[in-house]
N, C-alpha and C positions, 0 to 999 in steps of 0.2 A: 622468361627472363630470369636469370640466376639471382639469388638474393644479394650477391656481392654488387651486381649492376644496380640493383634498386637502392642500396644503401648508400653507394657512391652518388648516385643522382639526387637523394635527399640531402646529402652533404652540399652539393651545388646549390640546391634550391634554398635551404635555410642560410648558407653563407651569403648568398648573393642577395637575399632578402634583407638581411641584417645591414650589409654594406650599402645598398641602395636607399633603403629607408633612412639610413643615417645621412647619406649624401642629400636626399630631398629635404629633410628636416634641418641640415646644416648644424646639427647639434647632437651629441652622443647621449643617447638615453639608455636606462638599464635594460629594457627589453632588446635594444640592438644587441648588447653584450650577450644576452641570453641566446640570441640567434646565432651569434658567433660561435658560443660554446656547443650549441646543438649541432651546427654544421660540422665542427670538429670531432664531436662524438660520432656521428654517422659516417664520417671520413675514416676513423679509427675502425669502427665495426665492418666497414666495407672493405678496408685493407686487410683485416683479419680473415674475412670470408673469402677473399681471393687468394690468401696465403694457403688456407685449408684446400683450396681447389688445385693449387699448384702441384705438379707431379715430381718436380725435380727438388735438389737440396736448395736450402735458403742462401741466396747469394746477394749480399747487400749493394755489390758493385754491378749487378745485372741491371741494364737500362731501365727497365720498367719498374723494378724495386726501387732504384735510386730515385726515380722522379716522384714516386709515391711518397718516399721518406721526406723529401724536400717540400712536398705539398702539406704534409702533416706538421712538419716543424714551422712553416710559415703561419699556418692556421694557429698552432699553439702559442707562438710569441705574441701574434696579433691579438688573440683573445685574452691573454695575460695583461698585455700593455693596455687594452681598453677597459679591462677591469680595474686596474689601479687608477686610470684617468677619470673613471666614473666615481670611484670611491674617495679619491684624494685630490683629484685636479682641479684647476682652476675653471672658472666659466669660459676664459678665453681658450684653454686647452680642449674643453669639450666641444666649443664651437668650430675649432679648426681641426679636429681629428679626423674628420671625414677625408681631408685630403690624403692623409696616410692610409687610411682604410681602402681607399680607390687604388692607390699605388700597390699596396699589398695583394689586394684581390686580383689586380692585372698579372702581378708576378706569379700569384697562385695558380691561375689559369693556365700558364705555360706548361708546368709540370702536370697539371691535372689532365688537359686535353693531349698532351704530348704521350702520357702514359696510356691513356685511352686509344689513341691512335695505334701505338706500338702493340698494344694488346689485340686490337681488332686485325692488325697486319700480320700478327703470328710471330713477332720477335721472341715471344716465350714459347716457341714450338719445341718439339721433342727430336731435334736433328741429332742429338747424341745416340739416337738408336739407329744404327746403320740399316739399309736395306738389305733384305736377303737375296741371295742369288739362287735359292732353292724355291722353285715355284712349281705348282702342278701343270701337267699337259692339259690341253683343251679337252680330251677325252676323259681325263680324271675329274676335271671340274663337272662335266656332264653327268659323269657317274655318280658324284657325291650329291649333286642336286636331286637325284631320284629319291634318296633318303629312305625308301621302303621298298624292298624287293623280297620275292619268295623262293622258296627251295621245295623241290618235290623228290622225296626218296621213295622210289618204287623200283623193285627188281625181284628176283627169286626169294629174297629175304621176306617180302610181303607174304609170301606162301609157305614159308618154313618157321615163321614166328622168330625169326633170328634178327639181331642188329648186325652181325658180321657173318656173312656166309663163308663156308670153309673152302669152296671151290670145287667140292665133289657132287654140287647139285645137278640133277638131270634137268635139261632144257625141258623135258616133259612136264615138269611141275609148273611152268609158266604158262598159265591158262586162265587169263583174267575173262570174266564173262560179261562184264559191263563197263569196260574201260572207255572213258569219255574224256579226251584231252581237251575237247572244247568246254566241257563243264569245268575243268580244272582252271583254264585261261579266263573264262568268264567271271569266276569267283575272285580270282586274283585281281582283275581289273577293276571290279566292283569295289573291292575294300581299298583301293588306292595303290597296289603295287606297280611298279613300273618295269619290272623284269622277272622272269621266272627262269630258275635253273634246275636242270634234270640230272639225276644221276645216270648218265649214259652207260657207265660201267663202274660198279662199286668194287670192293676189295675181293668179292667172289669171282670177279672176272667175266661175269655174264653181261654180253653186250646187248643193249636194247635196240640196236640197229643191226642189219644182216652184214655184219663185217666179213670182208674177204679173207680175213687172216686168221679166223678162228671158227670152230664149229660150236664153241660155247656161246650161242647167241640165239636170238628170236628166230633165226632161220631154221633152228632145229626144234622150235617148240610148236604144239598144236595151235597156238593163238594165230588167228587169221591163216590157218591152214599152212603156217610156215612162210607165208608171204608179207608178214606184218613188218612194219619199221615204226616203232614208237617213237623214235627220235624225229622221223619226218612228221608224224601226227602231231608231236609236241610243238615243234617250231612253227608249223602252219597255224596251229590253233593260237599260240601266243601272238604271233604276228597280226592275226586276224583281229585280235582285241587290243592291238596297239601296244603290246608288251616287247620289250627287248628280250633276247635269249641268251642264256648261258648255259654251258654243259660241264659237268663234273666228270672227269676221267682219272679214276684211281691209279696212281702209280703203282701201287702194290696189287698184284694180281695172284691170288692164291690157287688158281686154276691152271695157269700157264706153265709148262713143262721147263721153260728156260729163265723163269723168273730167278734173279739173283746172279744170272751169267751175263755176259756183254751182249749176246744174242737177243735177249729181251728188249733191249733199248731201241733195235730196230723195229721190232714189233709194236712198242708202245708209240713211237713216232709214226708208223704206218697207220696206227688208229687215230692219232691226231690229225694226220693228213686227211683221212676219210671224213672226219667231223668238221674239219676247216675248210672243205673243198665242195662238199656234196650238200650242204644245208643253208648256204647263204651267210649273210653277215652274222657272226657271233660276237656278242658284247664281251663275254667273259669265259675263260677257262679256268676251272678250280682245280687246284693241286692240293690234295689232302696230305697232311703230315705223317699218317700212319703208314708205317713201312717195315715190312719184314717180320718174320715169326713162322709159326706153324701153318701148314696148308697142304692141299692136295698135289699141287704141282705136277700135273700129268699123271699122277698114280704114285708118285714118290712118296706121298704121305710123310712129310718130314718138317723139320725145322730150318729155315734158311735165313741168314741174317746179311745185310749189306751194309756198305760204309755210306752213311747218309750224306757225308759230306762229298763223295765223289762219284758214287754208283750212277747216278741218272745223268751226270754231266749237265746239270740245270742250265747254266748259261747257254750252252749249244742248244739244249732242247727247246728253251724258251725263245731263242732266236729263230729256231727253225719254225716254231708256231708263228711268230709275228711276220716271218717271210710269207707265210700262206695269206695272212689277214693283218695288214699294217696297223689297222685300228684296234686290234685285239688287247684286252686288258687281261693280265694274268693274276690270280690269287694264289699266294701260299703265305707261310709264315714270314718269308724273305721277301714278299712281292713277287716281281718288281713293280707291280702297279697297284695292287690292293693287298692289304696285310690282315691277317688274322689278329684278333684283339687279345688272344691269350687265354680265353675261356668260352665255355659254351652255354654261359648263363644269359648272354646278351647284354652284359654290363661293361662299359669303358671305365677307365680310370677318371676320377673327378676332373683331373687336368689331363687332357688327351692331345698331344701334338700330332700334326700330320706328317712330320719328318721323323726319320730314324736313320741310323747307319746301317745300311744292308750288308756291308761287308763284314763277314764273321758270322752272319746269321745262318743257322743250319736248319733246313726243312725238317720238321718233325723233332728238332731238339733245341728249339729256341727258348731264350729267357722270356717266360710269359709275363712276368712284371714289366719288363722293358717294352714289350708289344703293348701291353695295357695301358701305358701312359705315353709312349713315343719319346721323342728327344728333341729339346728346343734347339740343339745345336746339330741336329742330324744333316747329313748331307744328300739325303734322298727323300722326296716327297712320295710317300706310300699311302694311300688313302686306307684308313682303319675301318675295319668291317666287323660288326657284331653279328655272330650266328647264334641262334638258338632254336629250340623246337617248341611248337605249341603243346606237345606232350613230353613225358619224360624220355622216350625214345625217338629216334629218328625215322624208323620205319614203323608201319602200322602193326599194333598189337591190340587184339580185342580187349585184354585185361586192362589197357589204359584209357578206355573209353569215358571212365568217370574222372579222369585226371587231367583234362585239359585245362590249360591256363585260363584263368578268369579274366574278364575285361580289365579289372583293376590291376592285375598281374601284367597283362600285356601293356597297359598305358605306363607301368612303371618301368618297364623294359625299355619303351619308347624314349622316356625322358633320360634313361641312363645310357642310351645309344646314340640316337639322332641328337638328343640334347646335349651330348658329349662329344660331338664332332665326329660321329660315325654313320655309316650307312647300316641299316638294320635289315638283315637277312632272316625272315621268319620261315621255319620249316612247317 
C-alpha cells in the first residue's frame, strides 16, 4: 500500500475518533481537539504524498484535486473553531458543539470518499497520452522475446587468418577436419540461446552450400569430398536442439565478376532463392552494411564502388525474399524488421526506442547515433539488435585465444543490450 493511502486512512481514523468520542461524551474536551488536529495533519501529509505521485501538472479544478481541497478546508475550519470553543467558550457551547462536529464530519466524508472513489476508478488517468498506431508484428514480438541469440562466423577466412576475404581464395583451402555442427548447436542451446545465425556467404563470396550459381563454394572444396553442405548440417543441428535458424548472406561479393553491375542482382537473388527454398523455415536473413571496395571480382582485381541507395534495389529484393517465406524477418541498418544498433560493442543507448523512421536510412551509411537510440515519434517498428563478438574479431584467430570476454564483461553487455530493449546477438 502506498504511503499516501496510509496517511489518508490515518486522517479518517483520528478525525472520526475525535468526532465520535465527543458525540458520546456530549462535551468537547481538549483531547478531542487534539484528535481533530492530528486528523488534519495526516490529511495534509496524505494529500502532499498523492501530489508527489501524480504524473501530470497540478490542476486545482481537476475533480480529485478539488474534493481533496474541500476536505482539507473543512477539517481546518472545524479544528480552529473547536480550539476557540475549548479555550474561551461557555460550558453550554462545549456541551452542544458535538452537533456541529457531526454535521461537519458527515460533509467531510463526501469529498473524502468521493475523491477515493474517483482515484480508484481512474479519473486521474493519463488519457492525455494518445495510443500509438505503430505496433510490432506477431513475429517481431516472438523475435524480441528470444532475448539472446548466437552468431557463427566460419568460412575460408577461418583458414586464411583474415577478417575479410579478398575473393581470390581457392576453395581448396576449405578443409575442416573436425567440423561438428551438432557441437555448435548443443553449446548454444546449453547457454540459453534461442537462435543461431551462420555466415552462409561472407564478403569473400565463398558459399557454404553447393550453390548452382557459382564454383566458389564447398562443392569445389576437399571437405566431404566435395559433397558437403554446411548450411544443411547447420540448420539440421540447430533445429535438432530446438533453435531457430538465421542465415547471413553478404550483399558484397568480392569474388563475383559481375559485382557492381546489374547482372549481379539476379545472382544475389538466385542465392537468396536457394537458401529460402531448400532449407526449411528461416527466421532471419542478415544483410550486412559493408558494400563495395577492392576485390578479386573474377580476376579483374580492382576497386568497385556502388550507389548504396539504389544499387541493390532493396525494397524489391526484400519483397522477393518475403515472397519465398512470408514469416521471414530481415535485418539491416534500415530493417525492415530488425535494425542494427549502430555499433559492434553490444551496447544500446540508455534510452532506446523500438520505433524509427525507415525512410531515408541507407544500408551501410546510416546515422549510427539515431540507430542507437531509436525515435519516439518513429513511424516504423523495427526491433533493435545488439551484435558483438566474444573475441576482438568475428572469425577465429589463434592470437586472440587469450582475449575472450570475461563473464563480467559479458554480463555488462547483457545489461546494456537486453536490458535496454534489444536482442543480444553474440558471436
